[in-house]
KEKE-3310 file (N, C-alpha, C; in steps of 0.2 Angstrom, whole numbers, plus 5000, padded with zeros to 4 digits):
npx = (5033:5034:5041:5054:5058:5063:5072:5079:5082:5089:5101:5106:5108:5118:5132:5133:5127:5136:5148:5143:5143:5156:5161:5157:5161:5176:5175:5170:5158:5156:5142:5129:5137:5137:5140:5146:5140:5127:5126:5131:5119:5108:5113:5113:5100:5094:5102:5095:5083:5073:5062:5067:5070:5083:5090:5083:5082:5094:5105:5099:5089:5076:5066:5052:5045:5032:5019:5006:4989:4993:4990:4983:4990:5006:5020:5035:5053:5068:5085:5102:5116:5127:5144:5156:5168:5182:5199:5200:5207:5208:5215:5209:5206:5197:5196:5195:5197:5198:5205:5203:5190:5177:5166:5162:5149:5141:5135:5135:5133:5119:5114:5121:5114:5099:5099:5100:5088:5078:5081:5079:5065:5060:5060:5049:5039:5026:5019:5017:5005:5001:5012:5029:5041:5058:5069:5082:5093:5103:5114:5113:5122:5121:5116:5103:5097:5098:5085:5074:5076:5072:5059:5052:5053:5044:5043:5038:5026:5015:5017:5008:5016:5012:5017:5034:5050:5067:5084:5098:5116:5123:5135:5136:5126:5126:5131:5118:5108:5094:5087:5074:5066:5051:5041:5048:5064:5076:5087:5081:5091:5100:5110:5122:5127:5139:5143:5151:5156:5165:5177:5195:5213:5224:5228:5231:5223:5208:5199:5198:5194:5181:5178:5175:5176:5176:5162:5156:5159:5150:5138:5137:5137:5125:5115:5118:5109:5095:5093:5093:5086:5074:5069:5057:5059:5057:5058:5075:5085:5100:5114:5126:5142:5155:5167:5176:5186:5194:5197:5211:5219:5228:5242:5241:5234:5216:5204:5194:5181:5173:5170:5159:5154:5138:5127:5111:5100:5084:5070:5057:5047:5040:5045:5059:5057:5052:5063:5074:5071:5073:5085:5089:5087:5092:5105:5110:5103:5111:5124:5123:5121:5135:5139:5142:5141:5130:5129:5118:5114:5104:5104:5092:5089:5088:5072:5064:5065:5051:5046:5031:5023:5013:5017:5030:5028:5025:5035:5043:5036:5036:5051:5054:5051:5056:5070:5070:5063:5074:5084:5078:5079:5076:5079:5087:5082:5091:5103:5107:5107:5097:5092:5080:5070:5064:5056:5048:5041:5030:5023:5016:5033:5046:5061:5076:5091:5102:5111:5128:5142:5156:5163:5173:5181:5184:5179:5170:5172:5166:5153:5156:5171:5187:5191:5181:5171:5161:5155:5152:5143:5131:5123:5118:5107:5101:5094:5086:5078:5073:5064:5057:5049:5044:5035:5026:5021:5014:5004:4995:4981:4979:4977)
npy = (5204:5211:5206:5203:5212:5220:5216:5214:5227:5231:5223:5229:5243:5240:5241:5256:5257:5250:5260:5271:5267:5265:5279:5284:5278:5281:5295:5297:5305:5311:5308:5320:5329:5326:5333:5335:5322:5324:5334:5326:5315:5323:5328:5317:5311:5323:5319:5310:5313:5314:5322:5331:5335:5346:5350:5347:5341:5348:5338:5330:5322:5321:5310:5310:5299:5298:5288:5282:5288:5296:5301:5289:5281:5281:5275:5272:5272:5272:5277:5275:5287:5292:5291:5282:5287:5278:5273:5267:5252:5244:5239:5243:5248:5260:5262:5272:5292:5299:5304:5294:5292:5282:5271:5261:5254:5252:5261:5268:5257:5257:5271:5269:5261:5263:5275:5267:5259:5270:5273:5262:5262:5275:5272:5264:5270:5271:5263:5260:5259:5275:5281:5285:5289:5292:5291:5300:5298:5307:5305:5294:5286:5292:5300:5315:5305:5305:5301:5305:5316:5321:5317:5326:5335:5332:5324:5310:5316:5324:5319:5307:5293:5276:5264:5261:5254:5246:5243:5234:5229:5214:5206:5192:5187:5178:5183:5184:5182:5187:5193:5191:5195:5196:5209:5213:5218:5225:5232:5246:5260:5267:5279:5279:5290:5292:5297:5296:5300:5305:5303:5308:5299:5294:5279:5268:5272:5268:5272:5284:5290:5289:5280:5280:5272:5259:5261:5263:5250:5243:5248:5245:5231:5228:5236:5228:5217:5220:5218:5205:5201:5209:5209:5207:5189:5184:5193:5202:5211:5220:5229:5237:5243:5251:5260:5267:5276:5284:5301:5304:5297:5279:5265:5267:5278:5283:5289:5306:5303:5296:5291:5283:5277:5269:5258:5255:5242:5237:5226:5232:5244:5248:5243:5249:5261:5259:5254:5263:5273:5262:5260:5272:5276:5265:5267:5278:5277:5268:5275:5285:5277:5273:5286:5292:5300:5301:5303:5301:5301:5297:5295:5295:5287:5279:5272:5254:5243:5240:5228:5227:5213:5209:5216:5211:5200:5199:5205:5196:5186:5193:5193:5179:5177:5184:5180:5167:5155:5149:5158:5168:5170:5168:5181:5181:5192:5206:5214:5226:5245:5254:5269:5269:5263:5275:5278:5264:5266:5274:5272:5257:5243:5238:5233:5224:5211:5214:5201:5203:5194:5187:5171:5166:5174:5180:5192:5195:5200:5212:5224:5236:5237:5240:5233:5229:5226:5225:5210:5215:5213:5211:5222:5223:5214:5220:5232:5230:5222:5230:5237:5228:5226:5237:5240:5228:5232:5244:5239:5233:5235:5245:5243)
npz = (4853:4874:4881:4875:4866:4877:4881:4870:4869:4879:4877:4867:4874:4883:4883:4883:4894:4903:4899:4906:4919:4922:4918:4931:4942:4942:4944:4959:4971:4989:4999:4996:4991:4976:4965:4953:4947:4951:4937:4927:4925:4924:4911:4902:4903:4896:4883:4880:4879:4889:4900:4915:4931:4941:4957:4967:4984:4985:4977:4970:4957:4947:4936:4923:4914:4902:4896:4888:4892:4903:4915:4924:4933:4941:4945:4952:4953:4958:4960:4970:4972:4981:4986:4994:5009:5006:5001:4985:4982:4970:4953:4942:4925:4927:4940:4954:4954:4961:4977:4991:4991:4983:4975:4983:4986:4975:4970:4960:4950:4953:4949:4935:4929:4932:4922:4909:4913:4910:4896:4888:4892:4889:4876:4874:4876:4871:4871:4883:4899:4908:4919:4924:4937:4938:4952:4956:4968:4982:4996:5003:5009:5021:5038:5037:5027:5009:5004:5015:5014:4999:5001:5012:5000:4992:4983:4981:4974:4966:4950:4961:4966:4965:4970:4974:4965:4970:4968:4974:4972:4977:4982:4987:4977:4963:4947:4937:4944:4956:4973:4982:4998:5007:5016:5034:5032:5030:5045:5058:5060:5071:5078:5094:5104:5118:5134:5148:5164:5176:5191:5190:5194:5202:5199:5207:5219:5220:5226:5229:5219:5206:5196:5178:5168:5174:5177:5165:5159:5167:5162:5148:5149:5156:5146:5136:5140:5136:5124:5126:5134:5134:5121:5107:5104:5089:5081:5076:5087:5088:5096:5096:5101:5094:5095:5110:5119:5131:5139:5141:5155:5158:5161:5176:5179:5179:5171:5168:5161:5148:5129:5120:5105:5097:5088:5086:5080:5075:5070:5072:5072:5083:5096:5095:5097:5112:5118:5115:5127:5138:5138:5138:5151:5159:5157:5161:5176:5181:5178:5189:5198:5204:5208:5198:5183:5166:5151:5137:5121:5106:5090:5081:5067:5050:5045:5048:5035:5022:5014:5003:5005:4996:4982:4982:4978:4966:4959:4960:4951:4942:4937:4937:4925:4917:4919:4921:4935:4942:4944:4952:4971:4986:5001:5015:5031:5034:5046:5041:5037:5025:5017:5008:5014:5021:5010:5010:5020:5018:5005:4995:4992:4985:4987:4980:4977:4969:4958:4957:4959:4957:4956:4949:4942:4952:4958:4970:4983:4997:4999:5004:5006:5001:4990:4982:4968:4954:4943:4926:4920:4924:4924:4910:4914:4924:4919:4910:4918:4926:4919:4915:4926:4929:4919:4919:4931:4929:4922:4932:4943:4955:4973)
capx = (5031:5037:5047:5058:5059:5064:5079:5083:5086:5095:5106:5107:5110:5125:5139:5134:5125:5143:5151:5141:5145:5163:5162:5154:5163:5180:5173:5163:5158:5153:5135:5127:5141:5136:5135:5145:5134:5120:5125:5131:5112:5104:5113:5114:5096:5094:5103:5088:5075:5068:5059:5068:5071:5086:5089:5079:5088:5102:5109:5095:5088:5068:5063:5047:5043:5027:5016:4996:4986:4999:4988:4980:4994:5012:5027:5042:5059:5075:5094:5104:5123:5133:5149:5160:5176:5187:5202:5202:5214:5209:5222:5205:5207:5191:5197:5192:5202:5197:5210:5199:5181:5177:5160:5160:5143:5138:5129:5137:5128:5112:5114:5121:5106:5092:5098:5100:5081:5077:5082:5072:5055:5058:5059:5043:5034:5021:5019:5014:4999:5002:5019:5034:5045:5065:5073:5093:5094:5108:5114:5108:5127:5122:5110:5097:5099:5093:5076:5069:5074:5068:5050:5050:5053:5040:5048:5032:5020:5014:5011:5011:5017:5008:5021:5040:5055:5073:5086:5105:5121:5124:5143:5137:5124:5132:5129:5113:5102:5092:5084:5068:5062:5046:5039:5052:5070:5082:5084:5081:5096:5101:5119:5121:5134:5138:5148:5152:5160:5169:5183:5199:5215:5228:5226:5231:5219:5204:5196:5199:5191:5175:5180:5172:5178:5173:5154:5155:5159:5144:5133:5138:5135:5120:5112:5115:5102:5089:5091:5094:5080:5067:5067:5053:5067:5055:5060:5079:5087:5108:5116:5134:5146:5162:5171:5177:5188:5194:5201:5219:5220:5238:5240:5241:5228:5208:5201:5189:5178:5174:5165:5157:5149:5139:5122:5105:5096:5081:5066:5051:5047:5036:5050:5063:5058:5053:5072:5078:5069:5075:5094:5093:5084:5097:5112:5110:5104:5120:5131:5121:5119:5140:5141:5144:5135:5130:5124:5116:5111:5103:5102:5089:5091:5084:5068:5066:5064:5047:5045:5026:5024:5011:5022:5037:5027:5022:5038:5046:5034:5039:5057:5055:5049:5063:5077:5070:5063:5078:5088:5076:5080:5072:5085:5084:5082:5097:5102:5109:5100:5096:5088:5075:5067:5058:5048:5043:5035:5026:5020:5020:5039:5048:5068:5077:5095:5105:5119:5134:5147:5158:5170:5177:5182:5189:5174:5171:5174:5161:5152:5162:5176:5192:5192:5175:5170:5156:5155:5147:5136:5125:5121:5111:5100:5098:5092:5081:5075:5070:5059:5052:5045:5040:5031:5021:5016:5009:4996:4991:4977:4982:4971)
capy = (5202:5217:5205:5201:5218:5224:5211:5217:5234:5231:5220:5236:5249:5236:5244:5261:5258:5250:5266:5276:5265:5266:5285:5287:5274:5286:5300:5296:5311:5309:5310:5327:5332:5323:5338:5331:5317:5327:5334:5320:5311:5328:5330:5310:5311:5327:5317:5305:5317:5314:5328:5331:5342:5345:5353:5342:5337:5349:5336:5323:5323:5316:5312:5308:5295:5298:5282:5284:5289:5298:5300:5282:5277:5282:5272:5276:5269:5277:5272:5281:5291:5294:5285:5281:5288:5275:5274:5260:5247:5240:5243:5244:5256:5263:5264:5281:5296:5304:5300:5292:5293:5275:5269:5253:5251:5250:5265:5268:5253:5260:5275:5267:5255:5268:5277:5262:5259:5274:5272:5256:5264:5279:5270:5260:5274:5273:5256:5261:5264:5278:5287:5282:5292:5291:5295:5297:5303:5310:5307:5287:5284:5300:5302:5309:5299:5308:5299:5310:5325:5321:5317:5330:5341:5332:5317:5307:5320:5329:5314:5303:5285:5270:5262:5261:5250:5249:5239:5234:5227:5210:5201:5186:5180:5177:5190:5181:5181:5192:5190:5197:5197:5199:5209:5215:5215:5228:5235:5253:5260:5274:5280:5279:5293:5290:5300:5294:5305:5301:5307:5303:5300:5289:5270:5263:5276:5271:5273:5291:5293:5289:5278:5280:5264:5254:5262:5260:5243:5240:5251:5242:5224:5229:5237:5221:5213:5223:5212:5195:5199:5210:5212:5201:5184:5183:5200:5202:5216:5221:5234:5237:5249:5252:5265:5269:5280:5288:5307:5303:5287:5275:5259:5271:5285:5283:5295:5309:5303:5289:5292:5280:5279:5264:5257:5252:5240:5232:5226:5234:5251:5249:5241:5253:5268:5258:5250:5270:5274:5258:5263:5281:5275:5260:5271:5285:5275:5264:5281:5288:5274:5270:5291:5296:5302:5299:5305:5297:5305:5294:5300:5293:5287:5275:5265:5247:5245:5233:5226:5224:5207:5206:5219:5209:5194:5201:5205:5188:5180:5194:5193:5174:5176:5188:5178:5161:5154:5148:5164:5171:5167:5171:5181:5182:5199:5209:5221:5232:5249:5257:5274:5265:5262:5280:5277:5259:5269:5279:5268:5249:5246:5231:5233:5219:5212:5210:5198:5204:5192:5179:5168:5165:5180:5186:5198:5192:5207:5212:5229:5243:5235:5243:5229:5229:5228:5219:5208:5221:5206:5211:5229:5221:5211:5228:5238:5224:5218:5235:5240:5226:5226:5243:5241:5225:5235:5250:5234:5231:5239:5248:5241)
capz = (4861:4872:4885:4868:4864:4881:4881:4865:4871:4885:4875:4864:4876:4888:4881:4885:4901:4907:4900:4913:4926:4922:4920:4939:4946:4941:4946:4965:4976:4995:5000:4997:4986:4971:4960:4945:4946:4946:4931:4922:4924:4919:4905:4898:4903:4891:4878:4878:4877:4895:4904:4922:4936:4946:4963:4974:4988:4982:4972:4966:4949:4944:4930:4921:4906:4901:4891:4885:4898:4907:4923:4925:4935:4942:4948:4956:4951:4963:4962:4975:4968:4983:4986:5001:5010:5006:4998:4981:4980:4964:4949:4936:4919:4929:4945:4955:4953:4970:4982:4997:4988:4979:4974:4987:4990:4971:4969:4953:4948:4953:4942:4929:4928:4932:4916:4905:4914:4907:4891:4886:4895:4885:4871:4871:4879:4867:4872:4892:4901:4914:4919:4928:4940:4943:4957:4957:4975:4985:5001:5003:5016:5027:5041:5038:5021:5005:5004:5019:5012:4993:5002:5013:4995:4986:4976:4980:4974:4957:4951:4967:4962:4968:4971:4970:4968:4968:4968:4977:4971:4980:4978:4985:4973:4956:4942:4933:4949:4958:4977:4988:5004:5009:5023:5034:5026:5033:5050:5056:5061:5075:5082:5100:5106:5125:5138:5155:5166:5184:5193:5189:5199:5202:5198:5214:5223:5217:5232:5229:5213:5205:5187:5175:5163:5177:5176:5157:5158:5171:5158:5141:5151:5157:5140:5131:5143:5134:5119:5126:5140:5131:5111:5103:5099:5082:5078:5077:5087:5089:5100:5096:5103:5086:5098:5116:5120:5138:5139:5146:5157:5158:5167:5184:5179:5180:5166:5170:5155:5144:5126:5116:5099:5094:5082:5090:5075:5076:5065:5074:5076:5089:5102:5092:5104:5118:5118:5118:5134:5142:5136:5141:5160:5162:5158:5167:5181:5184:5182:5195:5208:5204:5209:5192:5178:5160:5145:5130:5112:5101:5085:5077:5059:5044:5048:5046:5027:5025:5008:5003:5002:4987:4977:4981:4976:4960:4956:4961:4949:4934:4938:4935:4918:4912:4920:4926:4941:4946:4947:4957:4976:4993:5005:5022:5033:5033:5050:5038:5035:5018:5017:5003:5020:5021:5004:5010:5025:5012:5000:4995:4993:4984:4986:4979:4975:4961:4959:4954:4960:4950:4959:4942:4940:4958:4959:4978:4988:5000:4999:5010:5005:4997:4984:4981:4960:4950:4935:4924:4917:4927:4920:4906:4917:4928:4915:4907:4922:4931:4914:4914:4933:4929:4912:4922:4938:4928:4920:4938:4944:4960:4977)
cpx = (5036:5043:5054:5062:5062:5070:5084:5087:5090:5102:5111:5112:5118:5128:5139:5131:5132:5148:5149:5142:5152:5165:5161:5158:5171:5178:5166:5163:5156:5145:5133:5131:5142:5135:5140:5140:5129:5119:5128:5125:5108:5108:5114:5106:5092:5096:5098:5082:5071:5069:5062:5068:5077:5086:5086:5083:5095:5105:5106:5091:5081:5067:5057:5043:5035:5021:5008:4995:4989:4997:4984:4983:5002:5016:5030:5049:5065:5080:5096:5112:5127:5137:5153:5166:5181:5192:5203:5208:5213:5211:5218:5207:5201:5192:5195:5198:5202:5199:5203:5192:5182:5167:5159:5155:5139:5133:5130:5134:5122:5109:5114:5115:5101:5093:5097:5092:5077:5077:5076:5066:5055:5055:5052:5036:5027:5018:5016:5009:5000:5009:5024:5040:5051:5067:5077:5094:5100:5109:5112:5114:5125:5118:5110:5094:5093:5085:5070:5067:5069:5059:5047:5049:5047:5039:5042:5025:5022:5017:5014:5011:5013:5012:5030:5046:5062:5079:5095:5108:5123:5129:5140:5131:5127:5128:5124:5106:5102:5088:5081:5069:5057:5044:5046:5059:5077:5080:5081:5089:5098:5106:5117:5129:5134:5143:5146:5157:5161:5173:5187:5204:5218:5225:5227:5227:5214:5198:5194:5195:5183:5176:5174:5171:5173:5164:5152:5155:5151:5139:5132:5136:5127:5114:5111:5111:5095:5088:5090:5087:5071:5065:5063:5060:5064:5058:5070:5083:5093:5108:5123:5136:5153:5167:5171:5185:5190:5198:5205:5218:5227:5237:5241:5238:5222:5207:5195:5182:5179:5168:5166:5153:5145:5130:5118:5102:5090:5077:5057:5051:5044:5040:5054:5063:5056:5060:5075:5078:5072:5082:5097:5090:5089:5105:5113:5109:5108:5123:5128:5122:5130:5143:5147:5140:5136:5125:5123:5110:5111:5099:5095:5087:5084:5078:5068:5062:5060:5044:5038:5024:5019:5014:5028:5035:5025:5029:5044:5042:5038:5046:5059:5052:5053:5066:5076:5068:5067:5083:5085:5076:5077:5078:5082:5085:5090:5096:5107:5106:5102:5090:5080:5070:5061:5052:5046:5038:5030:5021:5021:5027:5041:5057:5073:5086:5098:5112:5124:5141:5151:5164:5175:5182:5186:5184:5171:5169:5167:5160:5155:5168:5181:5194:5186:5176:5163:5155:5148:5143:5129:5121:5117:5106:5097:5093:5085:5075:5072:5065:5057:5047:5042:5033:5026:5016:5012:5003:4993:4986:4977:4974:4972)
cpy = (5208:5214:5203:5206:5222:5222:5212:5222:5236:5229:5226:5241:5245:5239:5251:5261:5256:5257:5270:5273:5266:5274:5286:5283:5279:5290:5300:5303:5309:5311:5318:5332:5330:5331:5338:5323:5320:5331:5329:5317:5315:5327:5321:5310:5316:5327:5312:5307:5316:5319:5326:5336:5342:5350:5350:5340:5341:5348:5331:5326:5318:5318:5309:5306:5296:5293:5287:5284:5290:5298:5296:5281:5279:5278:5274:5271:5274:5271:5280:5284:5292:5287:5285:5283:5283:5275:5267:5258:5245:5242:5243:5250:5259:5264:5271:5285:5301:5300:5300:5294:5285:5275:5261:5252:5249:5253:5269:5265:5256:5261:5275:5267:5257:5271:5272:5260:5263:5273:5268:5260:5270:5278:5264:5264:5273:5265:5256:5262:5269:5281:5283:5288:5291:5293:5296:5302:5301:5307:5299:5284:5288:5301:5311:5306:5305:5309:5303:5315:5323:5319:5321:5337:5340:5328:5314:5310:5321:5326:5307:5296:5279:5264:5263:5254:5252:5244:5239:5229:5222:5205:5192:5181:5184:5182:5184:5182:5187:5189:5197:5192:5199:5202:5211:5215:5219:5233:5244:5252:5267:5272:5282:5285:5294:5293:5296:5297:5302:5307:5303:5304:5295:5282:5265:5267:5274:5272:5282:5295:5289:5285:5277:5274:5259:5257:5260:5252:5239:5241:5248:5233:5225:5229:5231:5215:5217:5221:5208:5195:5202:5211:5205:5197:5184:5190:5201:5209:5216:5230:5233:5244:5247:5253:5266:5270:5284:5294:5306:5298:5286:5270:5262:5275:5284:5291:5298:5307:5301:5291:5285:5280:5271:5263:5253:5248:5235:5232:5225:5239:5252:5248:5246:5258:5267:5256:5260:5272:5270:5262:5269:5279:5271:5265:5274:5282:5272:5270:5283:5284:5272:5280:5294:5298:5299:5299:5301:5299:5299:5296:5294:5291:5282:5270:5259:5247:5238:5232:5224:5219:5206:5209:5213:5201:5193:5202:5202:5184:5183:5192:5184:5174:5180:5182:5170:5159:5154:5152:5168:5166:5173:5171:5182:5188:5199:5213:5225:5236:5250:5263:5275:5265:5269:5278:5271:5262:5273:5277:5260:5252:5238:5236:5227:5219:5210:5205:5200:5200:5186:5178:5167:5167:5185:5189:5194:5197:5211:5221:5232:5242:5240:5239:5228:5230:5223:5216:5212:5217:5209:5219:5227:5218:5217:5230:5233:5224:5223:5235:5235:5223:5233:5243:5235:5229:5241:5244:5234:5237:5242:5248:5247)
cpz = (4865:4879:4879:4868:4871:4883:4877:4867:4876:4883:4873:4867:4881:4888:4883:4892:4907:4908:4906:4920:4925:4924:4927:4942:4946:4944:4953:4969:4983:4996:5001:4994:4981:4966:4953:4944:4946:4938:4925:4922:4922:4913:4899:4898:4900:4884:4875:4876:4882:4898:4911:4924:4941:4952:4968:4978:4986:4976:4967:4960:4949:4938:4928:4913:4906:4895:4889:4891:4903:4918:4924:4930:4936:4945:4949:4954:4953:4962:4967:4971:4970:4984:4995:5004:5010:4998:4993:4981:4972:4958:4941:4931:4922:4936:4949:4956:4957:4972:4989:4997:4984:4980:4978:4987:4984:4969:4963:4948:4948:4948:4938:4925:4927:4923:4910:4907:4908:4897:4886:4887:4891:4877:4868:4875:4877:4869:4879:4891:4908:4913:4924:4929:4940:4945:4958:4963:4978:4990:5005:5011:5022:5031:5040:5034:5019:5002:5008:5016:5004:4994:5004:5009:4990:4982:4976:4979:4967:4952:4957:4963:4968:4971:4972:4970:4967:4969:4971:4974:4979:4979:4979:4983:4966:4951:4938:4937:4950:4965:4981:4995:5007:5018:5026:5032:5030:5038:5050:5060:5065:5079:5088:5102:5115:5130:5146:5157:5175:5187:5196:5197:5198:5206:5203:5220:5222:5221:5233:5223:5212:5196:5182:5168:5168:5176:5168:5156:5162:5165:5151:5144:5152:5150:5135:5134:5140:5128:5120:5132:5136:5126:5111:5101:5092:5078:5079:5080:5090:5091:5099:5097:5100:5090:5105:5117:5126:5135:5145:5149:5156:5160:5172:5181:5178:5175:5169:5166:5152:5139:5123:5110:5097:5089:5086:5081:5076:5071:5065:5078:5083:5096:5100:5098:5110:5122:5120:5125:5139:5143:5140:5149:5164:5162:5163:5174:5185:5184:5188:5202:5209:5207:5202:5187:5171:5154:5139:5127:5108:5096:5081:5068:5054:5049:5046:5037:5025:5016:5005:5000:4997:4980:4975:4978:4969:4955:4957:4955:4941:4932:4934:4929:4914:4914:4921:4933:4944:4946:4948:4965:4981:4997:5011:5024:5034:5040:5047:5037:5028:5018:5011:5008:5020:5015:5006:5017:5023:5005:4998:4990:4989:4984:4986:4978:4971:4960:4955:4955:4956:4953:4953:4939:4946:4960:4965:4984:4990:4999:5004:5010:4999:4988:4981:4972:4961:4944:4932:4919:4920:4925:4913:4907:4919:4927:4913:4912:4927:4927:4915:4921:4932:4925:4917:4928:4936:4926:4925:4940:4951:4965:4981)
residu = (UNK:UNK:UNK:UNK:UNK:UNK:UNK:UNK:UNK:UNK:UNK:UNK:UNK:UNK:UNK:UNK:UNK:UNK:UNK:UNK:UNK:UNK:UNK:UNK:UNK:UNK:UNK:UNK:UNK:UNK:UNK:UNK:UNK:UNK:UNK:UNK:UNK:UNK:UNK:UNK:UNK:UNK:UNK:UNK:UNK:UNK:UNK:UNK:UNK:UNK:UNK:UNK:UNK:UNK:UNK:UNK:UNK:UNK:UNK:UNK:UNK:UNK:UNK:UNK:UNK:UNK:UNK:UNK:UNK:UNK:UNK:UNK:UNK:UNK:UNK:UNK:UNK:UNK:UNK:UNK:UNK:UNK:UNK:UNK:UNK:UNK:UNK:UNK:UNK:UNK:UNK:UNK:UNK:UNK:UNK:UNK:UNK:UNK:UNK:UNK:UNK:UNK:UNK:UNK:UNK:UNK:UNK:UNK:UNK:UNK:UNK:UNK:UNK:UNK:UNK:UNK:UNK:UNK:UNK:UNK:UNK:UNK:UNK:UNK:UNK:UNK:UNK:UNK:UNK:UNK:UNK:UNK:UNK:UNK:UNK:UNK:UNK:UNK:UNK:UNK:UNK:UNK:UNK:UNK:UNK:UNK:UNK:UNK:UNK:UNK:UNK:UNK:UNK:UNK:UNK:UNK:UNK:UNK:UNK:UNK:UNK:UNK:UNK:UNK:UNK:UNK:UNK:UNK:UNK:UNK:UNK:UNK:UNK:UNK:UNK:UNK:UNK:UNK:UNK:UNK:UNK:UNK:UNK:UNK:UNK:UNK:UNK:UNK:UNK:UNK:UNK:UNK:UNK:UNK:UNK:UNK:UNK:UNK:UNK:UNK:UNK:UNK:UNK:UNK:UNK:UNK:UNK:UNK:UNK:UNK:UNK:UNK:UNK:UNK:UNK:UNK:UNK:UNK:UNK:UNK:UNK:UNK:UNK:UNK:UNK:UNK:UNK:UNK:UNK:UNK:UNK:UNK:UNK:UNK:UNK:UNK:UNK:UNK:UNK:UNK:UNK:UNK:UNK:UNK:UNK:UNK:UNK:UNK:UNK:UNK:UNK:UNK:UNK:UNK:UNK:UNK:UNK:UNK:UNK:UNK:UNK:UNK:UNK:UNK:UNK:UNK:UNK:UNK:UNK:UNK:UNK:UNK:UNK:UNK:UNK:UNK:UNK:UNK:UNK:UNK:UNK:UNK:UNK:UNK:UNK:UNK:UNK:UNK:UNK:UNK:UNK:UNK:UNK:UNK:UNK:UNK:UNK:UNK:UNK:UNK:UNK:UNK:UNK:UNK:UNK:UNK:UNK:UNK:UNK:UNK:UNK:UNK:UNK:UNK:UNK:UNK:UNK:UNK:UNK:UNK:UNK:UNK:UNK:UNK:UNK:UNK:UNK:UNK:UNK:UNK:UNK:UNK:UNK:UNK:UNK:UNK:UNK:UNK:UNK:UNK:UNK:UNK:UNK:UNK:UNK:UNK:UNK:UNK:UNK:UNK:UNK:UNK:UNK:UNK:UNK:UNK:UNK:UNK:UNK:UNK:UNK:UNK:UNK:UNK:UNK:UNK:UNK:UNK:UNK:UNK:UNK:UNK:UNK:UNK:UNK:UNK:UNK:UNK:UNK:UNK:UNK:UNK:UNK:UNK:UNK:UNK:UNK:UNK:UNK:UNK:UNK:UNK:UNK:UNK:UNK:UNK:UNK:UNK:UNK)
# end
């Protein structure tokens, strides 16, 4: 039975996959700098005998596993490879050897897992119908996102996948479980850069000044009304400014300019761009009405990540067969963002969460923190599960 065979292979390869993960964790590389990571992935695929090419999006790697009738259907599996600019605080034997760089988002797990999945699928390739494209992607953590570049450079062509699957570590979910969410799952993410200009002077003589701090306060309050009064309440919207600083200023000094940085996120692509228009109009209008000026630059980031409902339901059923229904949970939407969303805008996609937490072992730290780690038992599950999902999806007729 193929299910049991995949489970046996996942168990047999688990120590090797853990070794991949620990190596990658020790040698993390920032977005679009994954040179050694690319070489490690390519060398591993070569050792497995899996055909591949590298250089797409500079540091990306793409492999293709062909079964019987390779042109009948192709599906894609994706893993991201980049790390974050965080100094690791863990004291494990496999802690980062690169100061100030850490795999704090689990991309080492994703990459190692896809290598293990690749080995399983290559071993059973003669039992597969169609082809499986493996996408090892750089730069998920940094705009414009490696996914957008890989798509632009043709990763979804020759052959063209019918669907794409991806996974992401999830510390709140205990190891042994996965979570899915059909439909809109993760938010779009745009970066806001604002400069409010006025006329500085003595803090005791505001009548002689145009106070950019006061103007900024009015703008910030007004912009939040766009969320509370204009956004669709059934599709969440978040507007947050995380950094505000003035050029100079003191207890008795009004500065000339104030600089702000923020993020705008929503689950509705149409509303997203309408909100951009409203923010620009409101911010500049308020500043001008108070005799100041406002420049607002909106850097458009990742789109909404949409999980195709039919594909996600099939993945849920397949995962239940592999893990047991009690270990497959439904997750709520998240206002965090992921550049896998670019793929989901191009073809049916399913992005699911891999449980990596273990409170009994003290493995509870969230992603993007300096103490993040995973229960490595997740790697035995993740490799076999993704292989099982791929095998089943190849069998299905494309609608």
